[in-house]
C-alpha positions, 0 to 999 in steps of 0.5 A, spaced: 900 805 889 906 809 888 908 806 881 901 807 879 901 814 880 908 814 877 906 811 871 900 816 870 904 822 871 909 820 866 903 818 861 900 825 862 907 829 861 908 825 854 901 826 852 902 834 854 909 834 850 906 830 844 900 834 843 902 841 845 909 840 843 909 836 837 902 838 834 900 830 833 892 829 833 889 824 838 885 818 834 878 819 834 877 812 835 875 812 843 876 804 843 884 805 842 884 811 846 881 807 852 886 801 851 892 806 851 890 808 858 889 801 860 896 799 858 899 805 863 894 802 869 896 795 867 904 797 867 903 801 874 899 795 877 904 790 874 910 794 877 906 795 884 905 788 885 912 785 883 915 791 887 919 793 881 920 799 877 923 796 870 925 800 864 923 794 860 916 796 862 916 803 861 919 802 854 913 797 852 907 802 855 910 808 853 911 806 846 905 802 845 900 807 849 903 813 844 902 809 838 895 807 840 893 814 842 896 819 837 895 819 829 901 819 825 906 814 822 907 808 826 915 808 825 915 816 827 911 815 833 915 809 835 922 813 835 918 819 838 916 815 844 922 812 845 926 818 845 921 822 849 921 816 854 929 817 855 929 825 855 923 826 860 926 820 864 933 825 865 928 831 867 925 827 872 931 824 875 934 832 875 927 834 879 927 828 883 934 829 886 933 837 887 927 835 891 931 830 895 937 835 896 932 841 898 927 837 902 931 831 905 938 833 904 941 827 902 942 822 896 937 817 894 941 812 898 938 815 904 931 814 903 926 810 900 921 812 894 916 816 898 912 822 898 917 826 894 917 823 888 910 826 886 912 833 887 918 831 883 914 830 877 910 836 878 917 840 878 919 836 871 912 838 868 913 845 870 919 845 866 916 843 860 910 847 861 915 853 861 919 851 855 912 851 851 909 857 854 916 861 853 918 859 847 914 854 843 907 857 843 910 864 844 913 864 837 908 859 834 913 854 833 913 846 835 918 841 836 915 838 829 918 844 825 925 843 829 930 840 825 933 834 826 940 836 829 937 840 834 932 835 837 938 830 837 942 836 840 937 836 846 938 828 847 945 829 847 945 834 852 941 830 856 945 824 856 952 828 857 949 832 863 946 825 866 953 822 866 956 828 869 950 829 874 951 822 877 958 824 879 956 831 882 950 827 885 955 822 888 960 828 890 954 831 894 951 825 897 958 823 900 961 830 901 955 835 903 957 835 910 964 836 909 963 842 904 957 845 907 954 850 902 960 849 897 957 842 895 950 845 895 952 850 890 956 845 886 949 841 885 945 847 884 950 850 878 950 843 875 942 843 875 941 850 872 946 848 867 942 843 865 936 847 864 939 853 861 943 849 856 936 845 854 932 852 853 938 855 850 938 850 844 931 850 844 931 858 843 937 857 837 932 852 834 926 857 834 930 863 832 933 858 826 926 857 824 923 864 824 929 866 820 927 861 815 920 863 815 921 870 814 926 868 808 920 864 805 915 869 806 919 874 803 920 870 797 913 869 797 912 876 797 917 877 791 914 872 787 907 875 788 910 882 786 914 879 780 907 875 777 903 882 778 909 886 775 909 881 769 902 882 768 902 890 768 908 889 763 904 885 759 899 890 759 904 896 758 906 893 752 899 892 749 898 899 750 904 901 746 903 897 740 896 900 740 899 907 741 904 905 735 898 903 730 893 909 733 896 914 727 894 908 722 887 907 725 886 915 725 888 915 717 883 909 716 877 913 719 879 919 716 878 916 709 872 912 711 869 919 713 871 922 706 868 917 702 862 918 707 862 910 709 859 912 715 856 905 717 863 902 716 867 908 720 862 906 726 864 899 726 871 901 725 870 905 731 867 900 735 872 895 734 878 900 736 874 902 742 873 894 744 881 893 743 882 899 748 877 897 753 882 891 754 887 895 757 883 898 762 882 895 769 875 892 769 875 892 777 875 899 781 875 898 789 877 905 791 884 903 792 889 903 787 894 898 789 888 893 791 886 894 784 892 891 781 892 885 785 884 884 784 885 885 777 891 880 776 887 875 779 881 876 775 886 876 769 888 869 771 880 867 773 878 868 766 884 864 763 882 858 767 874 859 766 873 861 774 867 865 775 870 871 779 866 877 782 867 883 786 862 887 790 862 893 794 867 899 793 871 903 798 871 911 799 878 911 802 884 907 801 885 901 805 890 902 812 895 898 809 902 899 807 904 896 800 907 890 802 902 888 807 896 889 802 900 884 797 901 879 803 894 880 805 890 880 799 895 876 795 895 870 799 887 870 800 886 870 793 892 865 791 889 860 796 882 861 793 884 861 786 888 854 788 883 851 792 877 853 787 880 850 781 879 843 783 872 844 785 866 842 780 864 849 779 870 854 780 868 861 783 871 866 787 867 872 790 870 878 794 866 883 798 868 890 800 864 893 806 865 899 809 863 902 815 865 908 819 870 905 823 871 898 820 873 895 813 870 888 812 873 884 807 870 877 805 872 872 800 869 866 799 871 860 794 868 853 792 872 848 794 873 840 792 871 838 799 869 841 806 875 843 810 876 842 817 878 849 819 880 847 826 885 842 824 886 843 816 886 850 815 894 851 816 896 845 812 898 845 805 896 840 800 902 841 796 908 836 796 913 841 798 910 842 805 916 845 807 916 851 803 908 852 803 903 852 808 905 860 810 899 863 806 894 863 812 899 864 817 901 870 813 894 873 813 893 872 820 899 875 822 898 881 817 891 882 820 893 882 827 899 887 826 893 892 824 889 890 830 884 887 826 880 880 826 880 874 822 874 869 822 875 862 817 869 857 816 867 852 811 860 851 809 856 848 804 851 851 800 846 848 795 850 842 796 856 845 794 862 846 799 866 853 800 871 856 804 870 863 807 875 868 810 872 874 813 876 880 815 875 886 819 880 892 819 879 898 823 879 904 818 884 910 819 879 914 822 878 909 827 885 909 829 886 917 829 880 917 834 883 911 839 890 916 839 
């Protein structure tokens, strides 16, 4: 029975680490999920019947069951499950030894495999849970994001400490009576060193990811700023050219009026008026900086024959810093633009709704196919996925910074798929009330 419980405990730990640590989704095929669980039960029964705890059985069931349970590349799952089996085996060994020393006071030779095995697995699971909550989930970083060198370092650390630990445990087993508390101190220092070094390596890996992410976000912001600056520069050059020719235009009008060619003068004035109208901002939102962003994407939409409409107007400026307005609206409209251009009927709709204490921003765009907002909206479709896919993460981070709320949904209207993002941000007046 102990072998069956042992296999199930390990199986659940593997599923937890892969799903929450690596963010690999389980298969939708319930038959394959059932087969995965049956393999674990069969392996445990086999070990119980023959009274063995064979590493070969562990390797077969862990690799096979994980490949059946999760959706990913077969080669990646095989390597992942094999490495995970080895790494979790090391942590479990530490936990087993810790339980033995604390509750039994002896080594593995002094007692048979018994009740203390399961508390040891619970202890090892708590270590994984702590790493997930304090490091991975806290910073929204997962093991699949970590560079290979850090993953390899974790495995190497486990291997080194496993070898070192065998000597320490052998020393404790033979000399704890002779050395008393000194032997216990050596034991605890060694096991704390194992856990600390693993957490330290994981923290360094996460800090490296956060630093790279911040650099990429800054590059993305600078790129959007550059494109908007080029658009404004283009408009400025056109205005200067128009002003340069204005004297000539006035001269032509004066001659037409002197010759009493009123009809032609009116037509000429209309032509000049249409030219200068191109320089004006077509959309006025009530926020001057938001105007620049929205009109820039209107300019892009016109070039690509995309329907782009904005409804509503603000009576006060948005409660954002310039950097955050660009991050929020730039990413929203850029994502909308890139998604809708693939649709059969490309269109983008922006709604600005102002209440006493909140500003609502709703942006919807047509898409090629319906999006699963639970699993797909953080996934980029670009080939260079290491340098993209930050858009929606940056949007949610900006909304959170200003104590707002963000909701995303994929809907179908008139047989057309569309993606909608709705944002609610407290106004400056609402913030003043809270203060």
